[in-house]
N, C-alpha and C positions, 0 to 999 in steps of 0.2 A: 318232841313228837309232832311238831307242826312244820310241814314242808310247803304249805300253800296258804299264805295269809295275805289278805287284801287291806289296803287303806283307801281313803277317798281319792287317791291318785289313780285308782282304777275308775276312771272318770265316768260319772253318772252311773256308778255301780256300788262302790264302797261307801262306808258310812261313818268312818272316823279316821283320825290322823295317825301318822306313824308313832307319835308320842303316846297317844291313847292305846295303840296296839301294845307298846312296851308296858304301859301301866296295867293292861289287861293280863299280859303274860306274868308279870310280877305277882299280881293278885292271885293267879292260879298256880303259882310256884313252878312256872315253866322256865327252865334255865337256858334253853336254846330254841330259837325259832327262825324260820326263813320268811323274809318278806318277798312276796312274788306277785306284784301288781299285774293287772291284765294289760299286756302289750305296752308296758310303761315302767320306767326306772326312776321317775322323778324323786321318790322318797328315799331311795337306797342310801345315798351318801349321808343324809341326816340321820337315818335309821342307824347306820353304823356308828356315827358320831355319838348319838345319845344313848346307845345300848349300854355302854359301860356305866352310865349313871344309874342304871337299874340292875347292874351286875348280871346282865344277860349277854350270852354269846350271839352275835348277829350273823345270819346267813342271808344271802340275797340271791334272787333269781327272777324268772319271768313266767307268768301264766300265759302261755301262748294260745290265742283264740282267733278263730275266724267268726266275727260277729259274736253271738253269745256262746257258740260251741267251742268248748275247750278241746284242743288237739293234744297238748302235752304241757307238762311243767318242766322248765329248765332250772337246775340249781347249780350255782357256781361253786366249784371246789375251792377256788382261790381267785386272785385278781385277774389272772389270765383267763380263767373261765368266765368271769364277769364280762371281760372284753369280747370273748367268743359269742356269748348270748346277745350282747348289745349289737355286735356286728350283724348277726343273723337277723334280729328283729329289724334293724335299720334298713337292711337290704330290701326287705319286703315292704316296710312302711313307706320308704322313700319312692319305691317304684310302684307302690299301690297294687301289689299282687298278693294273692292269698298265700297263707302259710301252707307248706306241704303236709299231707296227712301223716307222714312218718318223719321223725326228726332226723337231721343229718348226723354224721359222726362227729361228736365233740371230743376234743382231747382233754379238756379240763372241766367238764360239766357232767352232772347226772341228768338223765331224762326220766320223767315219771309219767306213765300213761295211766289214766284213771281206769279203774276196774271195768267200768262200762265201755270205755273206748277200746280197751284190750279185747273185750268180747266182740265188739263190732268189727274190729280189724282182723279178728281171728289170728292174731299174732301169737305165734308159739315160740319163735326164736328171738331171744332178746340179747342185745350186745352186753358187754361187761358193765357198761355204765347205765343200762336201761332197767327200769323197775316198773312194777304195777302197784298203783296206790289204792288202798282200801280205806274208805271212811267207815265210821262205826256202823252206820245204818246198812251198809252193804255186806257186813259180816255174815248175815244169815244166808245170803246168796252164795258167798264164797264156799260155804260148806258143801254145796251141791254143784260146784263148778270144777272143771278139769284144771283150772288155773291154780287151784289150791296145791297141786303137786309141784308148782314152781316155787318151792319154799324159799329159795335164796333170792327170789325176785320180788317178793311181796313186802311192801312198806306201808306205814300209816300215812294216809292222805286225808286228814280231817281238815277240810277247808274252813277258814275263818273269814267271814265277811260281815257278820252282824254280832251284836252283843245281846240283843233283846228284841221283843216283839216291836217296840218302837223303832228300833233300827231297821227291822224288816219292812215296816210300813214305809219308812223313809226311802229304803232301797227300791221298793216297788214304784214309789213316786218318781224317783230319779230315772228309773228305767222307762217309765211312761213319758217323762220329759224328753229323754234321749230319743225315743221312737216317735215323739210328737203325736201321741194318741191319747184317747181317753183311758183312764185307769181301768175301766171295765173291759177294755179291748186288749189289755196286756196279756200276752200268752205266757203260759207257765215256763216255756223254754227260755224266755227272756229273763227269768228271775233266778236268784239263788234259792237254796232250800232253807227252810226254817231251822234246819239242824246245822247249818253252816256257821257254827259258833264254837267258842273255845271251852274245853273242859279242863278240869285240873289234871295234873300228871297222874294222880291216884286213880281218877275216873278212867283215864285212858288205859292204864295198866289193867284195871278191873275188866274193862270192855274186851281187851285182847288177851285175857289170861289163858284162853284155850289156844292162842297162837303166839307163843313166846318168840318164835322165829321172826315174826313181823316186827315185834318190838326190837329185837336184836339187830335186824337189818336196818331199821330206821335209825337206831343209835349209831350204827357204823357210818351211815351217811352223815349224820349230824356231827360226829366226832372227827370225820375226815375233812370237813370243810373249814376253811379259815380265810377270811378276807380282812384287809386292813388298809386304812388310809391314815396319814398323820394329821392330827387336828390340833387346834389351840396353839400353845407355845411350841409343841413338837412339830408343827406343820412346816413343810418346806415348799418353796415355790415350785409349782408344776409347769410354769411357763417355759417357753423355749429358752434353754439355758445358754446356748452358744449361738451367736450371730455368725461368726466365722467358724473355724474348726478347733479353737482353743480359747481358754480364758485369757491367756496372755495376749493373743492377737486381738481379741475383743477390746481389751483395755487400751492397747496401743492404738487401735483405730479410733476409739473415743478421744483419746488424748490428742492424736494428730488432728482430728476434726476441730477440736477446741483451739489448737494452735493455729490452724489454717484460717479460722474464721474470727479469731479474737479481734484483729485490727479492723475488721469490717463493722464490728459493733462498738469498739472503743478505739478511737484513733490514737489515743495516748493513755493506755490503761495505767491507773495508779495502783498503789500498794493495796488499797482496799479491794479492788477488782481482782488482783492476782491472788490475794490471800483467800478471798471467797471461792475463787475457782479451784484452788488447790484443796481447800477443805471439802468442797462438794465432790471432787473427783475421788479423793481418798475415801469418803463415806460411801459413795456409789460403788466403789470397788469392794470395800469391806462387807457391804450388805448384798453383794452379788446382783446388783441391779443394772450392770453394764449393758447386758443384752436388751433389757427393757428400753433403755434410752436409744440404743442403736436401731431397734425395730421401729420405734416411733420416728426416728430420723429417716429411716428407709421409706416409710409411708409418706412422709411430708416431701421427701425428695422426689418421689414418683409424681406426686401431685404438682409440684413446681415444674417438673419436666413437661407436663401436659398443659401448663398454663393455668392450672386451677388455683383459686385463692383459698387460703385456709386461715383459721384462727386456732391457736393452741391455748387452751385455758385449763382450769382445774388447779389443784394444789401444785402441780408440776410447773405452773407458770411462775412460781416463786423461785425457780431454779436459774442460776446464771449459766449453767451448762446448757440447759434447754434453750436459753436466749441466744447464746453464742452460736450454737449449731443450727439454729433456725426453726426449732420446733415451736417456739413461742416468739412473740414480738414485744414482750414486756421486760423492761430493764429493771432487775431487782435492786440494783444499786440506787438508781434514781428514786425508786419508791420505797427504799429501805424495807424490802420484803423479808419477812421473818424466815430464816433458813430452816428452822426446826418445824415449821408448818409443812414445808415441802418434804423434808426427810429428816429423820433423826435416828441415832444408833439403836433406839428401842423399837423402831417401827418394823414390823414383820412384812408388811405389804409395800409394794412399790408405790410411788406417788401417782396421783390421778392425772392423766393427760386426757382431757376432753378435746378432741380435734374436730373442729367444725369445717365442713366443706359446703359449697353450694348444693342445694337440693338437686340440682341438675347433674352434679359431678360425683356425688357420694356413691352411687351404685358402681361406677367405674372404679373408684378407689377400693371399694369392698371387693370387687371382682379381682383386682390386682393382688390384694392381700391373700385371697384364697389361692391364687396362682403362685404367689411368691413363697408362701410358707406351707409346709406339708400337712401339719396337724392343726387344722383350723375349723372353727364352727361358730355359729351365732349363739348367743346366750338366750335362754328362754325367760319368760315371765309367766305367772299364772293369772289367767283371767278367772275371777271368782264369782260365785252367785251373789249378786247384790239383792238386798231385801225386797225392794219394790219389784225388781225383775222376777225374782223367784216366786213372789206372791202371784204375779200375773201368770207365770207358767203353771203353778199349781192350780190356779183358778181354771185354766183351760183343761188341765188333766181331769179335774172334777166335773167339768162340763158346766161351769157357772156362766150365766149370761154376761155379755160385755159390760153392761152397766154395773153389775155387782163386782166384777173384777176391777173396774176403774175405781169404784168406791173403796175397795180393800187396799189397792196399791197406793192410793193417795192418802190413806189414813182418814178418810172422811166418813167415819162410822162411830157408832156407840156399841161397845162390846156386848152389853146385855141384849141388844136388839138383833144380834147376829144369829143365824141358824147354826146347826151343828156343823154343816159342811164348811161354812165360812170360817168358823172357829178352828176347824182342822187345818184349813189353808194357812191361817195366821200362825198356828202352833208349829206346823212343819216348816213354814217359811222361816221362822226363827231358828229352827234346828239346822236347816240346809244352808242358811245364810253363811257366807264365808267359805263354803266348800269350793275347791277348784272346779271350774266348769270346763275349761279347755286350755290347752297350752298356747301361748302366744310368743311373739318374738320381742325380746328386749329392744327398746328404742335405739340403742347404740352399741351394746356390748358385743365385742368379738373376742373369742378365745384363741390364742396362739400357743399351743402346748408343745412340751418336749416329747410326750408319748402320744400314740394315736388317741383320738377323741373317744373311741369306744372303750378305752380303758376306764373311763369315768361314767359314760352314759350312752344309752341308745340315742339315735338322732332321727329327726323328722325332716321333711323337705317342704316347708311352707311356700306360699306363693312367691316369696322373695327369691327362691331358687337356690338358697345356700343351706347346707346341713345345719340343723339347729339342735342343740342338746336339750335334755328334758329337765334340767334343774335351773334354779334362779341364782341371782347374784350373791345372795347371802350364803347359800350352800357352797357356791364356787369359792368364795373367799375363805370359808371354813376349812376347805381341803387344800388351800394354797393355789387355787386357780384364779388369776387376776385378769380382769377384762381390759381390753383396749377399747376406748370409747370413740367411735367414729360416727359423727352426727351430720345431719344435713340441715341447713337453715337457709332461709330466703334472703337474709340480709346481705350475704356475700354475693348471691346471684344478682341482687339489685345493683351492687357496686360494679360488678363485672359488666352487666348489660348497660349500665349508664355510661361507662367508658366507651363501649362499642357504639352507642347511639351518638355520643359526642363526636366520635370519629367520623360517623356517617353524616350527621346533621350539620356539623361545624368543622369541616375539613381544615379550616384556617387555624384552628387551635393547636398549639404545639402538643407533643405527647405529654400526658400527665403522669407524674410519678405518684401513684396513689399510696405508696409506702412512705412518703415523706411526712410522716405523722408528726415529727418534731416541729415542723413548720406550721402544721395545722393547729397544734396545741397553743401556739403563740399568736394565732390570728384573731384579732379583736372581733372581726365580723362573724367568725364562726362561733366564738364564745358568747357573743350577744344572742345568738339563736338559742343557746341553752337557757340563759336567765330570763329570756322573754317568752319562753314556751313555744318557740318557732321550729321545733324539731320534728314536725309531722312527717312521717315517712322514714325517719332515721331509726335503724334497728336499736331496740331496747330502750330508747329514751323518748318514744313518742306517746306513750300511754297517758291518759289524763292524770293518773296518780303520779307518774314520773315527771310529767310537765309541771304539775302543781308543786311537787317537792323541790324541783330546781328553781322555781320562782320564789319559794319560801327561803331556800338557802342562798338565793342569788348566785347560783353556780355559774362561774365564769372562767373555770380553768380545768385542766385535766385531773388534778388531784381531787378537786371538788366533785367531779363526775364519778371518779372511782369510789369515793365515799357514798355518794348518792345511790350508786348501783347496789350497794349492800344494805344501806339504810332502808331502802324500799321493800326489802324482803320481810315476810310476815313476822318472823321472830323478833327482829330488831324493832319493827313498828309496834307489834303487840305488847312488847315488854315496857313500853314507855321511853325507851332509850332514843327512839327517833325524835320525839318531842324535846328531850333533854339536849340532844346533840344540836338541833336547830337553835335552841335558846343560847347555848354556849358558843355556837358559831356566829350567830348574828349579833349577840350582845355580850361582849367579853367579860362584863362584870359578873355574869352568871357562872363563869369558870371557877369562881371562888367556892362554888358548891361541891366541886369535885374533891374526893378524898385524896390527900397528898400522895399516898403510895400509888393509887390508880392514875393520878395525873403524871406521875413519874414513869409508870409503865407504858402509858398510852398518851404521850404529849400531843401527837398529831391530831387525835380525836378528842382532846380535852378530857381525858379520863373516862370516856364512854366506850363501852365495847361495841364495836361496829363490824369487825371482821372475825372470821372463824379462828384465826391465829390468836386473837385476843383471849380466847378461852385458854390456849396453851400458856400464853404469857402470864395471865392472872393466876392460873393454877400453879404455875412454876414459881413466879416471883412474889405473889401475894399469899399463897397458901403453902409454899415450900414443897409442892409435889414434884417428884422427878418428872423429866420429860416423857418417860415411858408411861407413868401414871396419868399425866396430863393428856396424852394421846388416847388412852383408854377412855378418859372423860369425854373428849371431843367426839370420838367415834361412837360411844354409847349414846350420846345425845343426838347424833346426826341420824339415828335410826338405821344405820348401815348394818348393824347386827342386832340380834335379839338381846333382850335384857339378860345380863350375865352376872354371876356372883362377883366377879372381879370389879365390875362397875360399881356395885353397891359398896364394896370395900373401899374404893377410891373416894366415893361420896363421904363415907364416914371419916376417912383420913383428912379430907379437905376441911371439914368442920372442926375436927380435933386439932389439926395444926394451927388453924386460925385462932382457936381459943387459947392455945399455948402461947401464941404471939401477943395475946392481950386484946384482941379485937372484940368488940361487943357483939352479942348475938344479933342485934339489930343490923349492924353492918355486915356480919358474916352472911346472914340469910338474905339480905338485900342483894349482895353480890352473887350468892349462890343461885337465887331465883332468876337473876338476870341471865346467868350462864344457862340455866335450865330452860328458860323460855325461848332462847334464840339460837343456841348453838347449832341445831340441826337445820336452821332456816336462814343462816347468814352465809355469805360467800367468803371464800378465802380472798385475801386482798389481791393476789395475782390474778385470780379468776375475774374479779371485778375490773381489774386493770385491762384484761384482755378484751372484755366487752367494750370498755371505754375507748380502746384503740380503734375497734371496728366502728364505733359510734362516731368518732372524729372523721374517719374516712367518709362515712355517709354524710356527715354534716358539711364537710368540704364541698361535696357534690351538690348538696341541697342549697348551699350558700351561693355558689358560683355558676352552677349549671342546673338550676331548679327544674326546668322543663324536661331536660333529658333524664334527670334523676326521678322525677315523678312518673314519667313514662315507664321507666324501669321498675319502679315500685308497683305500678299497676300490672305490668306484665309478669310479675313474680308473685302474684297472689296477695298483694297488699301487705297488711300487717294487722294492727289493732283495729283499724277502722274499715268502714265499708268502701266499696269501689266509688260510690257516689261522693263520699267525703274526700277521697283522694283527688277526684276530678275537681271538686270545689277548691281544694288546696292548689291544684295546678292553675286554675283560673285566677286565684289570688296572686300567683306568680307571673301572670301575664299570658297564660295559654288561652287559645280558642278551642273549645271542645266541639268536635264535629261528629255527627252520627256516622255509622259505617257508610262507606262509599264504594261502589262497584269497581271504580278505577284506582282508588288510592288506599283503601284499607287492606289489611292483611289479617291473618288469624289473630295475632296479638295486636296491641295498639301500635300506632305508627306516628312518629313525630316528623312533621315536615315544616321547617321554619318554626313558627310559633303555634302551629295548629296540630292538635292531637286528634288523629282520626281513630275513632274507636274500632276495635277489632271485631271481626265477624263472630268471634268466640262468645261475645256477650249476648248474641241473639239466641235466646233459649231454645227455640224450636227449629232453628236452622240446622239441617242435618250436616254431619261432618263431611259426607261424600259430596254434598252440594258445594260446600266451601272449597273442597279440594279441586272440584271441576272448574269453579270460577277462577281460582288462583292459577291452576295449571294452564288453562286456556289463555289467560291474560299474559302469563309469562312467555308462552310460545308465540302468540300472535298479536300481542299488543293490546292497548286499551279498547274498551267497548265504545262504539260511536253513538249508539242509540239503544232503545229497548228492543227494536227489531234485530239489530246486530247481536245483541246479547242472546235473544231467543234462538237465533240461527246457530250460535256457536256453543251454547251450553245446554246440555240435557237437563231439563228442570220441570217440575210439576207446577201447576197453577198455585197450589198451596205455598210452595217454597218461594216462588217469585212474588207472591202477595206479601210475604214477610219483608222481603227486600224493598218493595215499593212503599209499604207502610212506614218503614224506618227511614224513608227518603234517600235510599241508596242510589237512586237514579236522578238526583236533583240537578246533575250537570245537563240534563236534557231541557231544563227550564219549563217542564210541563208539570201541572199539578198532580198530586198523588191520585186524585179521583180519576182524572183522565187516563193516567197510566194504568190504573187498575182495570178500567173498562177495555182499554186497548189490549191488555194482557189476556183478559177473558176471551175476547174475540179471536185472538191469534193463537191461543193454546187450546187444545181439546178440553172441553168443559169437564170431562171425566178424569182429567189429569194424566191420561196415557200419552206416551210419546215414544217414538222409536229411539232405541239406543244407538242406532247407526248414524254416523256423520253424513250430512247431505252432500251428494256429489256436486250438485249445482246450487247456487244461491237462489232462493225463491224470491219472488216479487210479492211483497206484502201489500195488502190493501190498506188504504188510509181511511179510517172511520172518522167522520165529522161528528163531534159531540158538543152538546151545549156547554157553555161556561159553567163550571161548578165552583161554588165558593167553599173555601176552607179557612181555618185560622189556627193560630199557634196553640190554642187550648186543645184542639183535636190532636195536634202533633204531640203534645205533652202526654195525653192519654195513651196514644200509640206507643210512646217511649216507655211509659210505665208498664204497659202490658208486655212489650217485647224485650226491653232491657232490664226491667225491674225498678227503674227510677226515671224521673224526667230530667232532661238536660237543662231546663230552666230552673231558676231559683224557686224553692217552695214558697217563699214569701210572695212571689208573683202570682201564685196559684190561690192564695187565700181569698175566700169569698167574703168580702167585707173589709171594713177599714181596720187598720192597726193603729190604735190611738192610746195616748196617755201613758205609754211605757217609757222607761229610760233605756239607755244603751249600756252594753257591758263595760265600756270605758268609763262610764259615770258611776259605777258601783262604789268606788272608793269615796265618793262624796255622800254616800247614803248609809254608812256603817251604822248598824243598830236600828235602822229604820225599815219600814215595810214598803216595798215598791213593787211595780209590775214590770216585767221584762218579757218581750216576745222572743222566743227562741226556736230555731229549727233544730230538731233532734239530731245529734251526731252519734251518740252511743249511750246505752243505759245498761245497768247491771244491778242485781240484788247483792246485798251484803248482810252479814249478821252482826247484831250488837253483842256486847259482852254478855248480855242476858239470853242470847240465842234468838232474839226476835228479828224479823225481817225489816230491812230498810232498803231504799233504792238510791243509787248514785247515778246521776245523769249529766251528760255534757251536751251543751247547745251552742249554736252560733247565732248571734243577733243579726239584725237586718243589714249591718255593715260587714258581717263576716267575722266578727270577733267572738272569741270563746267566752263562755261562762259555765260554771258548774253549779248544780243544784242538788240538794239532798231532800228526799222524801223520808222523814223519820217515821217510826213505827205507828204514830197516831194518825198519819195521813196516807201512808203507803197504799193501803187498800182502798181508801176513799177516792183517791185521784190517780188512777192507773195511767201508765204510759202505753198507748196503743199504736205502736209502729211509728214510722217516720212521718214527719210533718211539722207544722208550726204549732207551738204550745204557748198559751198565755200562762206565765208563771208568776204567781204573787207570793211574796215571802219576805223574810227578814235577811238583810245583808250582814254577813259576818266577815271578820278579818282574822286570818291566821298568818302572822308574819308577812303582812303585805300581800297575801293571796286572798282574793275576795270571792266569796261564793254565797249562795242563797239557801236558807232553810225554808223549804216550801210550806206555805200555809194552805194554798189551793192551786190547782193547775187544771187547765182544760185544753183540749185539742181544737184548733180552729178548723172549720169546714173549708173545703176547697171548691173552686168553680166547677159546675157540672159539665159533663161532656155535651157540647152543643148538639151532637148527633142523637142524643137520647132525650132531648127536650122538645 
C-alpha cells in the first residue's frame, strides 16, 4: 500500500536509512513497498538487494519535486521504467531546469499525482498510466470532490518520511539546516506532515474500507511492478563486455598485444615467464575479464600518445599481462608477485587497476574516456554529517550565540550545566550524525558500462562537468558495476616538469630515458639517498615517517623500498609487525622467532605479513582455506564491502581448520589478530612496487639534477612539506633563492643556472591580471629598463606596484626600496586611478631627488614574511639572542639515554594518538647546520609546551635510539623570539 517512501537520501529531508525502512515495513506486515526518494535514486540498488532479506517485494521510483513542492511521483514498472525515470530526472538536474508541472508520457512507468495537485491542476483526463494518490487524512475531502468519480484512477498515496515525533523534530531541523534559517522561521510548506508515517496493512484497509476500489487499484500497481538486479554470487559484470565486436576478437587482440610486446619486456623469456603468461591469459578469458584489460590498455595508450606519464598500480600490478602490454611497469617475475592476489578463479570482480596520471593531464584523460566509450559516468560518494559540524549547524538553527556553539562543538562543556536548548542540540546531533548531507564525486572511480548509465541511476553534473551516478562504490560492486580508477597525482608532474627544466636549463645534457628504472635500481648514489633520509621531494618516500623507517631498515635497494612502502601503512605498523620486521631484517638471529610454517610461506619477509597477498597465502597455506574463501577474508577486512554472513563463516572456518591441524590457540589467534589488524591497511605487493618505480625515477632526478627537480617540486604544489622547506632543501643542493624579479620571474618558479627565481604566484595579494599584464608586456616588448619604463608600459595601481617594490622585484635598478616607493607614489596617481589606454607618446618623467634612506636585511625579512609567508633568510639568523649550549643533530648518537638541548627550526608537526587515545605530538626540525632531527611531545608535556608556528625552538629532552635512528623525547621546549622590525622600534 506504500507508493511514496523516503529515506535519508531525500537529502536534508528524510530521517532514516533504506534498511530501517525495510525493518519498519516488516514490523507493520507490509509485503510490498516503493522507495521513492526526492529527486534521488541513491538508495534504490541497495534497497532492492536487501529487500529479499526481509521477504519484501521492492519497487522503486522517484518523488519528483521543485523545491519542497511535489509535482508527481514516478513508479518504475520494471528495469526499463527505472531507466526512463532516471533519464527524465537527470535531464532536468544536469541542466538545472525545473520539472514540468505535468509528467511526460512514460512507456514503463506509473505516474501518481497527489490529490491536492490533481485539484490544483484541474486535471480531469488521465493517461492509462496516470493515477491520483490519496493519503488517509485526505479521505474526508475525497467524499466531497468530483475526483471520487474517477474510481479507476484513485490509489493509496500514504507518504512515509518519519516514524515518530522524534523523527519529525529531526526532519524539521534538517529542513532548517537546508534553508540556512532559524527553526522558528521554517515555513510549514517546507515540512512533511506529522501524519507522513507508516501504518500497518490492517490499519490501511480499515481506513479505506469505504473505498475498496482504491485498495484494488493500488494492489494492481504493486503487483504489476517488478525490478531486479543480480547480486552476490548471482551477480554478473555490468561493465562493457566487448571491446571489439565479439568475444573471440577481444581475446585475439589481447593475445596479439602480449605476443607483440613480450620481447620488449623480456629479451629472452624463460619457461617461467611463458607459463605465467599462458595461465593468466587462460584465467582472464575464463572469467570474462578480457575487455577490462583492453579498456585499461586503451586508456594508457591514449595517454602515451599524448606524451603523458602514468603509473599503473593496484592488485592489477601483480599481472604479467598488464606488465607486458604496458598498463603497469612492475615485473611480477622479478618480484615473485602472487598471481592469486591479482586474480583467481573464485574472484567475481576484475582486478583493481589504479592508473595515476599527472594532475595536469588527468582531466584530459577523463575527457577521452567519456568520448571513447558510450555508457560512462563518474562514481559518487556520500558526504555525511560529521558530529562536530552538525552540532554547529544545529546551534545556528536554534539561534545559539557563537561562544556557546564553539563550546558544544569542541566538547568543552559539562552536561549538567547545559540548558535545555544545548542538550537538544547534542541529542539531535547524535541522531543526525552519519546522515548523508550531499552527494560528492568519488576521487577516482569511472564507470564504463554495457548498458546506458540510467539503467542503474539518475545522474548529476557536478563542477567537474562529467555525469555522475548517485550511488557509491560498495553498491556498485554489489550489482556488478566495477570502477576504473583514474587518479591525478603531483609526483608524475614533478618528473615530467623536471625533465623539461633540464632540457631548458642544461641543453648540453643528452636526452634522459626516465624509464630506465633497472639502471636506477642498481645506482649506489641513488640508493644512498634512501638509507640516509635524503629523499626530500621524492614522491611517497619523503615524509618524516618514511624517512625514519628507511634509516631504521637501512633501505638501499628496490626490494627494500617495496617492503617499506607497505610496512609504513597503519595496519602493519599498528599490529607490531613493523617492529618485528625491522628486527628480523636488521638482526638475522631474530628470524628464529618466526614460526616455521610462516617462514616457509613468506621467506622474503622473514615470516612476517607485510603485503595484502600475505593474507591470501596464510589463509590458504596455513589455515587450509580455499582461495575463494581467502579472498572473502581479504575483501571483508579491507572494508570494501559491508560485514556479511559469509565473512563470519570464513573466520570460523579459519579457526576450526587451524585447530584441526594441531596449532595452539595462542598461535592461531596471534596469526588471526595480525590478519585482522592490517589486511585493510596494507598494500598489495605490486601496488607497493609501482610506487617504488616512481620513487626511483624521482630519486634519479633528485640525485643528479637536484636543482631542476626541486624547482619542479615547487611548481607542482610541493608534497609533504612547506614551500619554505623545499626552498631550504634546494639551498642545501647549491641553489641561490631569489625573490621575484620583474625581468626574470614567471608565474611559477624559474631556474636560471643555479638561481631559482620565485614566481609571482607566491605574492599573496598580487592580482592575477597584474601578473598577466607584466608577463604579456615583457614577452611582447622585452625587459623593463627602469621603474619609469615599467610604469609607462604596464597598467598598475600604486597598491600593486608597492607589493612588487617591497619584495625587491626592481632590484636591478640598484635603488633602495624606500627610494623606489617614494618615486612610485610621485609618479602614479595617489588615488590609484590610471587610464587603461596605452600612451600614444612616451611621457617625460620628472626625477625627484630624495634623501638617502637606510634599510637593512631585517626589514627585507619582515616584508618577505608578510608578502610571501616566509623569510628567505634562515630562521636561525632572525633569532633575537644567542643560541648556546646545544648539541647538533649529528651528535645525537653520542648522547643516547642522556638529556640534552638542541635548537631546531620547525619543519613540520602533527598530532597523533597513543594506544590509549591520548594526544601526542610528532615534530621534525632542522638544526643550525640544516640537518634533521625528530622530537616527540608525549601526553604529559604536549599541552604544557605547545608548538606555535614556524620558527626556532629550544628543545630539551632525552635522546632515544630505534635501530640507529635517533630522536628526542621532549621534556620541555620553548620558541625563540626573533629580531624586531626596525621600522617599528
